[in-house]
N, C-alpha and C positions, 0 to 999 in steps of 0.2 A: 504493500500500500504506500510506499515511499518513492516518489518520482526521482529523487536524487540517487537512490540505490540503483534504480534501473539505468539511469544515465551513466553511472560509474561503470556498469557492466558493459554498456554498448558504446559509450563515447569516451570513456576514461574520465569521467567527471560528474500553488493556490488560494343624552345628549340631546341633544334636543333641538338642533338647528340645522338648516340645510346649507349646502355649499354650492355656490354658483359654479358651473363647470369652467375649467380653465379654457383659455382661447385655443381653439383648434380649427383645422380646416373644416369647411361646411360639411363635407361628406362624412368625416369622422364624427362630428357632432351629431349628425342625424342618426348615425349608426348607434352611438352611445345612448341617445334619447330613446330609441326603439328598444334596445336591450335592457335599459334601466327600468322600463315599464313592466318587465317581468318580475314576478315575486322571487326573491332570492331563496335558495335552499338552505336548510339548517341540518347539519349532521352532528349528532352527539358522539364524541369520541371518548369521553370520560365522564365521571359523575357531575363535575361542574364545568366541563369544557365542551365547546361546540365549535364547528367550523361553518362560517357563512360563505356560501358560494353563490355565483350569479351576480356578483358585483365586480366582474371581470376577473380579478385575482382573489384568492382566498383571504378571509379575515378570521383569525383565531380569536375566540372569546372565552374568557374566564369569568364566571360569576363568583364574586368574592363574598357576597352577603351584604356588602356596603356599596355596591356598584359594580361596574364591569372593567376588566382589563382587556384591551385589544392588542393583537399583534397585526399591524398594518390597518389601513383605513379605506381600502377600496379605491376604485378609479374615479377620476373626475366625471361628474354626471350621474354617479350611482349613489351619492350620499343620502338622498331621501330614501332610496330603497334599502340601503344599509341600516339607517336609523329605524325604519319600519321593522326590519327583521330583528334588530336588537330588542325592540320593545316586546317581542314575543318570548324573550328569554328572561329567566329570573334576574332581578336587579336591573332590568333593561332600561329603566328610566334615566339612568345616569352612567356615563363613561367617566371613570376616575383617572385611568391611566391608558396611554397609548404608546406602544413601542414600534418604531418603524424599522423594518429589516434593511431597507435602503431608501434612496431618495426618489426613485422613478415615480412618475405620476400614478401608476396603478397601485402603488403602495401608500401614497400620500394624499389621495384625492379628497379624503374627509378630514384632513388635518385642521383646516381652518375652522370648520364648523365645530369640531371637538375642542380645539383650543379655545375658541370664543366661549364655549360652554364650561370652561374651567378644567379640562383634562390636562394632566401632566403628560407631556410628550417627551419620550426618551429615544435617543438614537446615538449611534457612533458619531464622533465629532465631525468626520468628513462628510457624513450624510447631512448634518446640519449645514455645513459649508455650501453644499450643492443646493439645498433647499433655499438658502438665504441669499444666493448670489445669482445674478444673470449669467447665463452660460450658453455656449454655442451648441447647437443640435446638428451634428454632421449628417445624419440621415435625411434631414429635411432642409439642410443648408439655411438655417436661420438661427437667431438667438431666442432663447426662452427666458422669460422674465422670472425673477425670484418669486416664490410664493409670498403672499401677505404675511406680515409678522406674526399674526395669530397662529399660522400654520407651522412656525419654526419650532424645533425641539427646544424645550426649556431646561432639559437636563441631558448632558452628554457624557460619554465615556470614551476612553482610548482603547483599552485592551479587554477588560471584563467588568462586570458589575453584578450585583445581586440585590434582591429585595424579597419581602414576604407580603403576600396579599391574600386575604381570606384563608390563612393557614397554609397556603401553597408557597413552597420555596421556589423562587424563580431566579435562574441564572441567565445571563446574556453575555455574548462575547463577540469580538471582532473576527470576521472571516476575511482575511487579507486578500483582496483582489480576486475574489471568487466570481464576481459578476460585475461589480463596480469596486471602487477603492474603499467604500464605506459599508459593506455588508455586515450583518450580524445574525447570529442564531439566538433563539429564545427557548430555554429549556425549563419546562414546568416539571421539576424533578419528582415531586411526590406523586403526580399523576403519570409520570413517564411519557410526556408528550413533548416533542421537539419540533419547533417551527424553524424552517431553514430558508425561507424566502426563495429567491432565485438561485441560491447556491446549489440546489439540486433540481433537476427537471426530468422526472421519470416518463412523462408522456408528451413532452414538447421539445423541440430542438433546444439544447442548452444555449443560453445567450451570454455572449462575452462582450460587454460594453467596453471595448478597448479604449475609447476616447475618455472614459471615466476611470481607467486604470484596471479594468478586468482583463484577465488573461488565463490561458489554459493551465499554466503551472500553478497559479494561485488557486484555481478551481480544484485541481488535484490535491493540493495541500489542505484545502478546506474540507473536501470530501473525506480525506483521511482523518482530520480532526473530528468531524461529525460522526464518523463510523466508530471511532474510539469512545466518543462521549455517549453514544447510544448503546443499547443491548438488544437482544433478540425480541424483547417484549415492547420496545419503544415504538410509539406511534409517531411517525415522521410526517409533518405537514409541510408540503412544498407550497410555493406561491400559486401554483396552478396545478389542477388535477386532484385526484383522490388522495386520501391518507394512505401512506405506504409503510413498509417495514424497513428495518436497517439494511436488509439485503439489497434494496433498491439503491442505496448509497454505494455499496460495493460494486454493483453492476454498472452504474454510471462511471465510477472511478476506473474500472478495468477497461471499459471501451475507450474512455478518454486517454488513458495511459498509452494504449496502442497508437492512437492518433498523434499524441504528443511525441512519442519516440520516432514515429515516421517523419513528422514534420521537422523535428530538429535535425534528423539526418539529411533530409532534403534541403534544409536551410544551409547546411554546411556545403552543399553542392551548388549553392547559388540559385535555387529554384524560386520562381515566383509562386504566388498563390494558384494561378491557373496551371502552372507547370505541375504543381503538387496534385491538383485535381486530375490532370491528364495522366499522371503517373499512377493513379489509383489509391491516393491516400485515404479515401473514404470507402474503399471496397473491402468486402469480406469481413464486415463488422457484425457484432451481435445485435445491433439495432440499426434502424434506417433513419434518415434525416429527411424532413420535408423540403429543406432548402440547403443542401450540402455546400453549394457555392458560397452562400452568405456566411455559413459557419466557418469555412476554411479561410475566407477573406478576413473575418474578424479575428480568428485565431492567429493568422499570419501577422496582422498588424500588432497584436499583443506580444507575439514572440519577439519582434524587433524592438518593442518598447522595453522588454526585459532581457535583451540579448546578452547583457553582461553576467546574467545568472545561469545561463544554459549549460555551458561547458567551457573548459580552459581554451579550447582551440576553435570556438565557433566563428571567430573573425580573425 
């Protein structure tokens, strides 16, 4: 499960208010409005813990007896639907705490409404930086505005943190460069439920936001950390898709390790991303990709961003 060990062998060397949707293209806004009109689903995964789906990405909810603790706040345009779903849960009239697994809109769409209603918002400090700062969006070739101040995390951490809510011991920690540079996990230890955000993606192409610091090596290291943190009874909640077991973390790690090793070897030969695709970097794997070209391009950009960590003779 250690990418560096593999490299050494092969090369010699991871509430109660609504939120107006963020500005988007008209087509995206129309799609979100239509989707948000559907009733979100609620899946109970432990005695006091549920997953709200249907607000684009998953929202994990802990009922504490004194209000709710959320992991992520859904996508822009879905906040009213999320708040309606929360009211169907015990203590659903108030969200006391929100932990963002990273800064992307699908995880922070309800931040402003929850922040205005008094929720404590917690995130890794780099996630707060992205939320609070105008930044370039390379996929759409435009600048995105910082979220309103009410949406900003009010408590941040660098490496790890812990708290207790409703008798549940909660641990959270930085997943360095797993998807962005500010990802984190949230582990509800007593209930053995682990929220991993986009650091694991069992049913959708893994996403590497290279512009925000995410890269393949960071994802491998993060999957290793998560696998060691969990056990065979842990319920793992990704940002998208159903609750899975610890084995899904290993399965994703193993297939990405194959791709990583292939790409590093190709990089040493001076291959471009297209050269790697033509050479079969994505062939013969244990899972398929909806858009292998995008994945290889993003992974390629990330590898060059971290080229000094790959191997002694990579350049």
